[in-house]
C-alpha positions as CSV (number, residue, x, y, z in Angstrom):
1,X,-9.4,50.2,-14.1
2,X,-8.5,53.3,-12.1
3,X,-12.2,54.0,-11.4
4,X,-12.7,50.3,-10.4
5,X,-9.8,50.5,-8.0
6,X,-11.5,53.3,-6.0
7,X,-15.1,52.1,-5.8
8,X,-16.8,51.9,-2.4
9,X,-20.2,50.5,-3.2
10,X,-21.6,47.5,-5.0
11,X,-23.9,49.6,-7.2
12,X,-21.0,51.7,-8.4
13,X,-18.9,48.6,-8.9
14,X,-21.5,46.8,-11.0
15,X,-22.0,49.9,-13.2
16,X,-18.2,50.5,-13.8
17,X,-17.3,46.8,-14.2
18,X,-20.0,46.4,-16.9
19,X,-18.3,49.2,-18.9
20,X,-14.9,47.8,-18.1
21,X,-15.9,44.3,-19.3
22,X,-17.2,45.6,-22.6
23,X,-13.9,47.5,-23.2
24,X,-11.9,44.4,-22.3
25,X,-13.8,42.3,-24.8
26,X,-13.0,44.9,-27.5
27,X,-9.4,45.2,-26.3
28,X,-9.0,41.4,-26.5
29,X,-10.1,41.4,-30.1
30,X,-7.8,44.3,-31.1
31,X,-4.8,42.9,-29.3
32,X,-5.5,39.4,-30.8
33,X,-5.5,40.9,-34.3
34,X,-2.3,42.7,-33.6
35,X,-0.7,39.5,-32.3
36,X,-1.6,37.7,-35.5
37,X,-0.1,40.5,-37.6
38,X,3.2,40.5,-35.8
39,X,6.1,39.0,-37.8
40,X,8.6,38.9,-34.9
41,X,8.1,35.6,-33.0
42,X,9.5,37.1,-29.8
43,X,7.0,40.0,-29.8
44,X,4.2,37.6,-30.7
45,X,5.1,35.5,-27.6
46,X,5.2,38.6,-25.4
47,X,1.8,39.7,-26.6
48,X,0.4,36.2,-26.0
49,X,1.7,36.2,-22.4
50,X,0.3,39.7,-21.7
51,X,-3.1,38.9,-23.2
52,X,-3.2,35.6,-21.1
53,X,-2.6,37.7,-17.9
54,X,-5.3,40.2,-18.8
55,X,-7.8,37.4,-19.6
56,X,-7.3,35.5,-16.4
57,X,-7.0,38.6,-14.2
58,X,-10.4,40.0,-15.4
59,X,-12.2,37.1,-13.6
60,X,-9.9,37.5,-10.6
61,X,-10.6,41.2,-10.5
62,X,-14.4,40.6,-10.3
63,X,-14.2,38.2,-7.3
64,X,-11.3,40.0,-5.5
65,X,-13.2,43.4,-5.8
66,X,-16.5,41.9,-4.6
67,X,-14.7,40.2,-1.6
68,X,-13.1,43.5,-0.7
69,X,-16.5,45.3,-0.8
70,X,-18.1,42.6,1.3
71,X,-15.3,42.7,3.9
72,X,-14.0,46.3,3.7
73,X,-12.0,46.1,6.9
74,X,-10.1,42.9,5.9
75,X,-6.4,43.6,5.2
76,X,-5.8,40.3,3.4
77,X,-8.8,41.0,1.0
78,X,-7.3,44.4,0.1
79,X,-3.9,42.9,-0.4
80,X,-5.4,40.3,-2.7
81,X,-7.3,42.9,-4.8
82,X,-4.2,45.1,-5.1
83,X,-2.1,42.2,-6.4
84,X,-4.6,41.7,-9.3
85,X,-4.6,45.4,-10.3
86,X,-0.8,45.5,-10.2
87,X,-0.5,42.5,-12.5
88,X,-3.0,43.9,-15.0
89,X,-1.2,47.3,-15.1
90,X,2.1,45.5,-15.9
91,X,0.4,43.5,-18.6
92,X,-1.1,46.6,-20.2
93,X,2.3,48.3,-20.2
94,X,3.7,45.2,-22.0
95,X,1.0,45.5,-24.7
96,X,1.7,49.3,-25.1
97,X,5.4,48.5,-25.4
98,X,4.8,46.0,-28.1
99,X,2.4,48.0,-30.2
100,X,4.4,51.2,-30.0
101,X,7.7,49.3,-30.4
102,X,9.2,51.1,-27.5
103,X,11.3,49.3,-24.8
104,X,11.4,50.9,-21.3
105,X,14.8,52.3,-20.2
106,X,17.0,49.7,-18.5
107,X,15.1,46.6,-19.6
108,X,17.4,43.7,-20.1
109,X,17.2,41.6,-23.3
110,X,16.2,38.1,-22.2
111,X,18.8,36.6,-24.6
112,X,21.5,37.8,-22.2
113,X,20.2,35.5,-19.5
114,X,19.8,32.3,-21.5
115,X,22.6,29.8,-21.3
116,X,21.7,28.1,-24.6
117,X,21.6,31.4,-26.4
118,X,25.0,32.4,-24.9
119,X,26.5,29.1,-26.1
120,X,25.1,29.5,-29.6
121,X,26.6,33.0,-29.9
122,X,30.0,31.8,-28.4
123,X,30.2,28.9,-30.9
124,X,29.5,31.3,-33.8
125,X,32.4,33.4,-32.6
126,X,34.9,30.6,-32.3
127,X,33.8,29.1,-35.7
128,X,34.4,32.6,-37.3
129,X,38.1,32.0,-36.6
130,X,38.2,29.6,-39.6
131,X,37.6,32.7,-41.8
132,X,39.3,35.4,-39.8
133,X,41.9,35.0,-37.1
134,X,41.6,38.6,-36.1
135,X,37.8,38.6,-35.9
136,X,37.8,39.5,-32.1
137,X,40.1,39.7,-29.1
138,X,41.0,36.7,-27.0
139,X,39.9,38.5,-23.9
140,X,36.4,38.9,-25.2
141,X,36.1,35.2,-25.9
142,X,37.3,34.4,-22.4
143,X,34.8,36.8,-20.8
144,X,32.0,35.5,-22.9
145,X,32.6,31.9,-21.8
146,X,32.9,33.0,-18.1
147,X,29.5,34.7,-18.4
148,X,28.0,31.5,-19.7
149,X,29.6,29.4,-17.0
150,X,28.6,31.8,-14.3
151,X,24.9,31.4,-15.4
152,X,25.2,27.6,-14.8
153,X,25.4,28.5,-11.1
154,X,21.6,28.7,-11.3
155,X,21.8,24.9,-11.7
156,X,24.7,24.1,-9.4
157,X,23.5,26.3,-6.6
158,X,20.0,25.0,-6.7
159,X,19.0,22.8,-3.8
160,X,16.9,20.7,-6.2
161,X,19.8,19.7,-8.5
162,X,21.0,16.2,-7.8
163,X,24.6,15.6,-6.7
164,X,25.4,13.6,-9.9
165,X,24.1,16.4,-12.2
166,X,25.9,19.1,-10.2
167,X,29.2,17.3,-10.4
168,X,28.8,16.6,-14.1
169,X,28.0,20.3,-14.8
170,X,31.1,21.5,-12.8
171,X,33.3,18.9,-14.6
172,X,32.1,20.0,-18.1
173,X,32.5,23.7,-17.1
174,X,36.1,23.1,-16.1
175,X,36.7,21.1,-19.3
176,X,35.3,24.0,-21.4
177,X,37.7,26.5,-19.7
178,X,40.7,24.2,-20.3
179,X,39.8,23.7,-24.0
180,X,39.4,27.5,-24.5
181,X,42.9,28.0,-23.1
182,X,44.2,25.4,-25.6
183,X,42.3,27.1,-28.4
184,X,43.7,30.5,-27.5
185,X,47.2,29.0,-27.5
186,X,46.8,27.5,-30.9
187,X,45.1,30.7,-32.2
188,X,48.2,32.8,-31.2
189,X,50.4,30.3,-33.1
190,X,48.2,30.4,-36.1
191,X,48.4,34.2,-36.3
192,X,52.2,34.0,-36.7
193,X,52.6,30.7,-38.5
194,X,50.2,30.0,-41.4
195,X,51.0,26.3,-41.9
196,X,48.7,23.4,-42.7
197,X,49.5,21.6,-39.4
198,X,48.6,24.7,-37.3
199,X,45.4,25.2,-39.3
200,X,44.4,21.5,-38.6
201,X,45.3,22.0,-34.9
202,X,43.1,25.1,-34.7
203,X,40.2,23.2,-36.4
204,X,40.6,20.3,-33.9
205,X,40.6,22.8,-30.9
206,X,37.4,24.4,-32.3
207,X,35.7,21.1,-32.7
208,X,36.8,20.0,-29.1
209,X,35.3,23.0,-27.3
210,X,32.2,22.8,-29.5
211,X,31.7,19.2,-28.4
212,X,32.2,20.1,-24.7
213,X,29.6,22.8,-24.9
214,X,27.2,20.5,-26.6
215,X,27.7,18.0,-23.8
216,X,27.2,20.8,-21.2
217,X,23.9,21.7,-23.0
218,X,22.7,18.1,-22.8
219,X,23.5,17.9,-19.1
220,X,21.7,21.2,-18.4
221,X,18.7,20.0,-20.4
222,X,18.6,16.7,-18.6
223,X,18.8,18.4,-15.2
224,X,16.1,21.0,-15.9
225,X,13.6,18.7,-17.6
226,X,14.0,15.9,-15.1
227,X,13.4,18.3,-12.2
228,X,10.3,19.8,-14.0
229,X,8.8,16.4,-14.8
230,X,9.3,15.1,-11.2
231,X,7.8,18.3,-9.8
232,X,4.7,18.3,-12.1
233,X,4.1,14.6,-11.2
234,X,4.5,15.3,-7.5
235,X,2.0,18.2,-7.4
236,X,-0.5,16.8,-9.9
237,X,-3.1,16.0,-7.3
238,X,-3.1,19.6,-5.8
239,X,-3.2,18.3,-2.2
240,X,-2.1,21.7,-0.7
241,X,-4.8,23.7,-2.6
242,X,-7.5,21.3,-1.4
243,X,-6.2,21.6,2.2
244,X,-6.2,25.4,2.0
245,X,-9.9,25.4,0.9
246,X,-10.8,23.1,3.7
247,X,-9.0,25.1,6.4
248,X,-10.7,28.2,5.1
249,X,-14.3,27.0,5.5
250,X,-13.3,25.5,8.9
251,X,-11.8,28.8,10.0
252,X,-8.7,27.0,11.2
253,X,-5.9,29.7,11.4
254,X,-3.3,27.3,12.7
255,X,-3.8,24.9,9.8
256,X,-3.8,27.9,7.4
257,X,-0.3,28.9,8.5
258,X,0.9,25.3,8.0
259,X,-0.5,24.9,4.5
260,X,0.4,28.5,3.4
261,X,4.0,27.6,4.3
262,X,3.8,24.4,2.1
263,X,2.4,26.4,-0.8
264,X,5.2,28.9,-0.5
265,X,7.7,26.1,-0.7
266,X,5.9,24.6,-3.7
267,X,5.9,28.1,-5.3
268,X,9.7,28.5,-4.8
269,X,10.3,25.1,-6.4
270,X,8.2,25.9,-9.5
271,X,9.7,29.4,-9.9
272,X,13.2,28.0,-9.7
273,X,12.3,25.2,-12.2
274,X,10.9,27.8,-14.6
275,X,14.1,29.7,-14.4
276,X,16.2,26.6,-15.2
277,X,13.8,25.7,-18.1
278,X,14.3,29.2,-19.5
279,X,18.0,28.6,-19.8
280,X,17.5,25.4,-21.9
281,X,14.4,26.3,-23.8
282,X,16.2,26.8,-27.1
283,X,14.1,29.6,-28.7
284,X,13.2,33.1,-27.7
285,X,9.4,32.5,-27.7
286,X,9.8,29.5,-25.4
287,X,12.1,31.6,-23.1
288,X,9.3,34.3,-22.9
289,X,6.8,31.6,-22.0
290,X,9.1,30.4,-19.2
291,X,9.4,33.9,-17.9
292,X,5.6,34.2,-18.0
293,X,5.2,30.9,-16.1
294,X,7.8,32.0,-13.5
295,X,6.0,35.4,-12.9
296,X,2.6,33.7,-12.7
297,X,3.6,31.2,-10.0
298,X,5.3,34.0,-8.1
299,X,2.3,36.3,-8.0
300,X,-0.5,33.7,-7.9
301,X,1.1,31.8,-5.0
302,X,0.9,35.0,-2.8
303,X,-2.6,35.7,-3.9
304,X,-3.9,32.2,-3.0
305,X,-2.5,32.7,0.5
306,X,-4.2,36.1,0.9
307,X,-7.5,34.7,-0.5
308,X,-7.3,31.7,1.9
309,X,-6.6,34.0,4.8
310,X,-9.7,36.1,4.0
311,X,-11.8,33.0,3.9
312,X,-10.4,31.6,7.1
313,X,-11.2,34.9,8.8
314,X,-14.7,34.8,7.3
315,X,-15.5,31.1,6.9
316,X,-19.2,31.6,6.1
317,X,-18.5,34.1,3.3
318,X,-19.6,32.7,-0.1
319,X,-17.8,35.4,-2.1
320,X,-14.6,34.8,-0.2
321,X,-14.9,31.0,-1.0
322,X,-15.6,31.8,-4.7
323,X,-12.6,34.1,-4.7
324,X,-10.2,31.4,-3.4
325,X,-11.6,29.0,-5.9
326,X,-10.8,31.4,-8.8
327,X,-7.2,31.8,-7.7
328,X,-6.7,28.0,-7.2
329,X,-8.1,27.4,-10.7
330,X,-5.5,29.9,-12.1
331,X,-2.8,27.9,-10.3
332,X,-4.0,24.6,-11.6
333,X,-4.2,26.1,-15.1
334,X,-0.6,27.3,-14.9
335,X,0.5,23.8,-13.8
336,X,-1.2,22.4,-16.9
337,X,0.5,25.1,-19.1
338,X,3.9,24.3,-17.6
339,X,3.3,20.6,-18.6
340,X,2.7,21.7,-22.2
341,X,5.7,24.0,-22.1
342,X,7.9,21.2,-20.9
343,X,6.7,19.0,-23.8
344,X,7.4,21.8,-26.3
345,X,11.0,22.3,-24.9
346,X,11.6,18.6,-25.1
347,X,10.3,18.3,-28.6
348,X,12.5,21.2,-29.8
349,X,15.7,20.0,-28.1
350,X,15.1,16.3,-29.1
351,X,15.0,17.4,-32.7
352,X,18.1,19.5,-32.3
353,X,20.1,16.8,-30.6
354,X,18.9,14.2,-33.1
355,X,20.2,16.3,-36.0
356,X,23.6,16.6,-34.4
357,X,23.8,13.0,-33.3
358,X,22.8,11.7,-36.8
359,X,25.9,13.3,-38.3
360,X,28.2,12.5,-35.5
361,X,27.3,8.8,-35.7
362,X,27.2,8.8,-39.5
363,X,30.7,10.3,-39.8
364,X,32.1,7.8,-37.3
365,X,30.5,4.6,-38.6
366,X,29.8,5.0,-42.4
367,X,32.0,5.3,-45.5
368,X,29.3,7.5,-47.1
369,X,30.0,10.5,-45.0
370,X,33.7,9.9,-44.8
371,X,33.7,10.8,-48.5
372,X,31.9,14.1,-47.7
373,X,34.8,16.1,-46.4
374,X,33.9,19.8,-46.7
375,X,36.4,22.5,-47.3
376,X,35.4,23.8,-43.8
377,X,34.0,21.2,-41.5
378,X,31.0,22.8,-40.0
379,X,28.5,21.3,-37.6
380,X,25.8,23.8,-38.8
381,X,26.3,22.5,-42.4
382,X,25.9,18.9,-41.1
383,X,22.9,19.8,-39.1
384,X,21.3,21.6,-42.0
385,X,21.6,18.5,-44.3
386,X,20.3,16.2,-41.5
387,X,17.3,18.5,-41.0
388,X,16.6,18.5,-44.8
389,X,16.9,14.7,-44.7
390,X,14.3,14.5,-41.9
391,X,11.9,16.7,-43.8
392,X,12.5,14.5,-46.9
393,X,11.6,11.4,-44.8
394,X,8.3,13.1,-43.8
395,X,7.5,13.9,-47.5
396,X,8.1,10.2,-48.5
397,X,5.5,9.2,-45.9
398,X,3.1,11.8,-47.4
399,X,3.7,10.5,-50.9
400,X,3.1,6.9,-49.8
401,X,-0.2,7.9,-48.2
402,X,-1.3,9.5,-51.5
403,X,-0.2,6.4,-53.5
404,X,-2.2,4.1,-51.2
405,X,-5.4,6.0,-52.2
406,X,-5.1,4.7,-55.8
407,X,-5.7,1.1,-54.7
408,X,-6.6,-0.9,-57.9
409,X,-5.9,2.2,-60.1
410,X,-2.4,1.0,-61.0
411,X,-0.9,2.9,-63.9
412,X,2.3,4.6,-65.0
413,X,1.7,7.7,-62.8
414,X,1.4,5.5,-59.6
415,X,4.4,3.4,-60.8
416,X,6.7,6.4,-61.3
417,X,5.4,8.0,-58.1
418,X,6.2,4.9,-56.1
419,X,9.7,4.7,-57.6
420,X,10.4,8.3,-56.7
421,X,9.2,7.9,-53.1
422,X,11.3,4.8,-52.7
423,X,14.5,6.5,-54.0
424,X,13.8,9.6,-51.8
425,X,13.5,7.4,-48.8
426,X,16.9,5.9,-49.6
427,X,18.3,9.4,-49.7
428,X,16.7,10.1,-46.3
429,X,18.4,7.0,-44.9
430,X,21.7,8.1,-46.4
431,X,21.5,11.4,-44.3
432,X,21.2,9.1,-41.2
433,X,24.2,6.9,-42.2
434,X,21.9,4.0,-43.0
435,X,20.4,2.2,-46.1
436,X,21.8,0.9,-49.4
437,X,23.7,4.1,-50.4
438,X,27.3,3.8,-49.1
439,X,29.3,6.5,-50.9
440,X,28.7,10.0,-52.4
441,X,28.9,8.4,-55.9
442,X,26.0,6.0,-54.9
443,X,24.1,9.1,-53.9
444,X,24.8,11.0,-57.1
445,X,23.8,8.1,-59.3
446,X,20.5,7.6,-57.3
447,X,19.7,11.3,-57.8
448,X,20.3,11.1,-61.6
449,X,17.8,8.2,-61.7
450,X,15.4,10.1,-59.5
451,X,15.4,13.1,-61.8
452,X,14.9,10.8,-64.9
453,X,11.9,9.2,-63.1
454,X,10.5,12.6,-62.4
455,X,10.6,13.5,-66.1
456,X,8.9,10.1,-67.0
457,X,6.2,10.9,-64.4
458,X,5.5,14.3,-66.0
459,X,5.2,12.7,-69.4
460,X,2.6,10.3,-68.1
461,X,0.7,13.0,-66.4
462,X,0.7,15.1,-69.6
463,X,-0.8,12.1,-71.4
464,X,-3.5,11.8,-68.7
465,X,-4.3,15.5,-69.0
466,X,-5.5,15.0,-72.6
467,X,-8.5,13.2,-71.3
468,X,-9.6,16.2,-69.1
469,X,-11.7,19.2,-69.7
470,X,-9.9,22.5,-70.4
471,X,-10.1,23.9,-66.8
472,X,-8.9,20.7,-65.2
473,X,-6.2,20.2,-67.9
474,X,-4.8,23.7,-67.3
475,X,-4.7,23.2,-63.5
476,X,-2.7,19.9,-64.0
477,X,-0.4,21.4,-66.6
478,X,0.5,24.2,-64.2
479,X,1.6,21.7,-61.6
480,X,3.6,19.7,-64.2
481,X,5.4,22.9,-65.3
482,X,6.6,23.4,-61.8
483,X,8.1,19.9,-61.6
484,X,9.9,19.7,-65.0
485,X,12.4,22.6,-64.3
486,X,13.3,21.0,-60.9
487,X,14.1,17.7,-62.6
488,X,16.4,19.5,-65.1
489,X,18.0,21.5,-62.3
490,X,18.7,18.4,-60.3
491,X,20.3,16.8,-63.3
492,X,22.5,19.8,-63.7
493,X,23.6,19.9,-60.1
494,X,24.5,16.1,-60.1
495,X,26.7,16.7,-63.1
496,X,28.4,19.9,-61.7
497,X,31.8,19.5,-60.2
498,X,32.2,21.4,-56.9
499,X,35.7,20.1,-56.2
500,X,36.0,19.7,-52.4
501,X,32.7,21.3,-51.6
502,X,30.8,18.0,-51.4
503,X,28.6,19.2,-48.5
504,X,27.4,22.1,-50.6
505,X,26.6,19.7,-53.5
506,X,24.7,17.3,-51.2
507,X,22.9,20.3,-49.6
508,X,21.7,21.5,-53.1
509,X,20.7,18.0,-54.2
510,X,18.7,17.3,-51.1
511,X,17.0,20.7,-51.3
512,X,16.0,20.1,-54.9
513,X,14.8,16.5,-54.1
514,X,12.7,17.8,-51.2
515,X,11.1,20.4,-53.4
516,X,10.3,17.7,-56.0
517,X,8.8,15.4,-53.4
518,X,6.6,18.2,-52.1
519,X,5.3,18.7,-55.7
520,X,5.0,15.0,-56.2
521,X,2.6,14.8,-53.2
522,X,0.5,17.6,-54.6
523,X,0.5,16.1,-58.1
524,X,-0.5,12.6,-56.9
525,X,-3.3,14.1,-54.9
526,X,-4.5,16.3,-57.8
527,X,-4.3,13.4,-60.3
528,X,-6.3,11.1,-58.1
529,X,-9.1,13.7,-57.6
530,X,-9.2,14.4,-61.4
531,X,-9.2,10.7,-62.2
532,X,-12.1,10.1,-59.8
533,X,-14.0,13.1,-61.3
534,X,-13.4,11.8,-64.8
535,X,-14.6,8.3,-63.9
536,X,-17.8,9.7,-62.3
537,X,-18.5,11.8,-65.4
538,X,-17.9,8.8,-67.7
539,X,-20.2,6.6,-65.5
540,X,-22.8,9.3,-65.6
541,X,-22.5,9.5,-69.4
542,X,-22.8,5.7,-69.7
543,X,-25.8,5.7,-67.4
544,X,-27.5,8.4,-69.5
545,X,-26.7,6.6,-72.7
546,X,-28.1,3.3,-71.4
547,X,-31.2,5.1,-70.3
548,X,-31.7,6.7,-73.7
549,X,-31.2,3.3,-75.4
550,X,-33.8,1.7,-73.1
551,X,-36.2,4.6,-73.7
552,X,-35.7,4.2,-77.5
553,X,-36.5,0.5,-77.3
554,X,-39.6,1.2,-75.2
């Protein structure tokens, strides 16, 4: 790269770029292998972003360097080329940082700038008060909340945030401050008076501020995603890029200035939107992808303008036109990537909010969850059970798909499998506050029957295995031996008294049921394949026997 930066002739450039290209191909393979080996999702996302920059910049480097060599006295061409080299150097430094596990001095951890991460940590701190009233100082809690609310200024100060969203964010921020003061007041009382009423008041204060912060998260999410969706829709036709290309080949400097200004405005909108999306992305890998998108729009926007200026000054230059095309394609590609990023952020947050809402609605409207009063009401416990319930619902769908394959092959295996899938679906509905199960006792009874059906299924599968050859029989028995212990464990859990820890009991039961359903799906699939194999072998044997009989008669 250093040698490429200094070349002065086409011949020298072609020779060095050929070597550089070969090294970049090898580097892409090595860094790709390293990325796949990484266990840390945050590092994996950083590596992916750095590799994406290097891959796209390699083509930019080719056209930008050729344009510079063709027009050596053009300032905008040199500026364009320098921008590519600078970006590649930064990306290479990122790769070095990841593979050597060394962070440059003064680098800020991205989690410190994400509102959602800040809220998550704040909620963990206030929920820790249930266990320990002296866990931390009141001042630290106040400072933490103020830092979070200060970051919401990225939303309220944005010219692109609607008046309604801005007012709602400010209102929820004020509410969170007031509720923290109320929590601190009750917290001080709880340290001196250890009474049941004070403990209940503390619990209520914790739940109130948690609810307010959840509402704030929803408002921020709505603001950022709505802005991003509107922006992507508005710029989908790339009118400004087309205009810049046209003004370039026409050599129209006046029109260039007009459209360069419009692209700069578009760039600032996209950069600011990426910054807002980063706050509400929900996971570190998605935060890193938002940062990558923000940096790409910032740099590529400037490079398009310098490439367009070069073409406008040299309108008949084929290489200058090709260079502008390459940078415009990079911009369009990043717009497409941002659309994918928005969808991933929405998918993650919809799942998260759905889990929380399922339990809030269930607790409010259904007797079943009224009976599930944990010793420590914990939204994370509730969310965990709802998440397990969602996974269980997916597994029942998988089981039903396997059962449908059997068609006219109705037997005890299919019958017990269908019963188990139906009961698991009722359990899934229970976690949503729906379905026939109304109380925790209904749930426990259903689980007892479910475990018994599981044992009946294994007995039927064992009977079926006696018809198989040794290898197939062994394979099937290994699967059965995984399911039998789970059935017995579920029976044990349903009979175990956990006093007031009902959430813990339900959690364990759903976990066991989910594991059993995962095995059921595998078992039904395997039994179906072995049954078909057995039938084919029997048909072949009948066919051969009939042929021998016919030969004998002949």
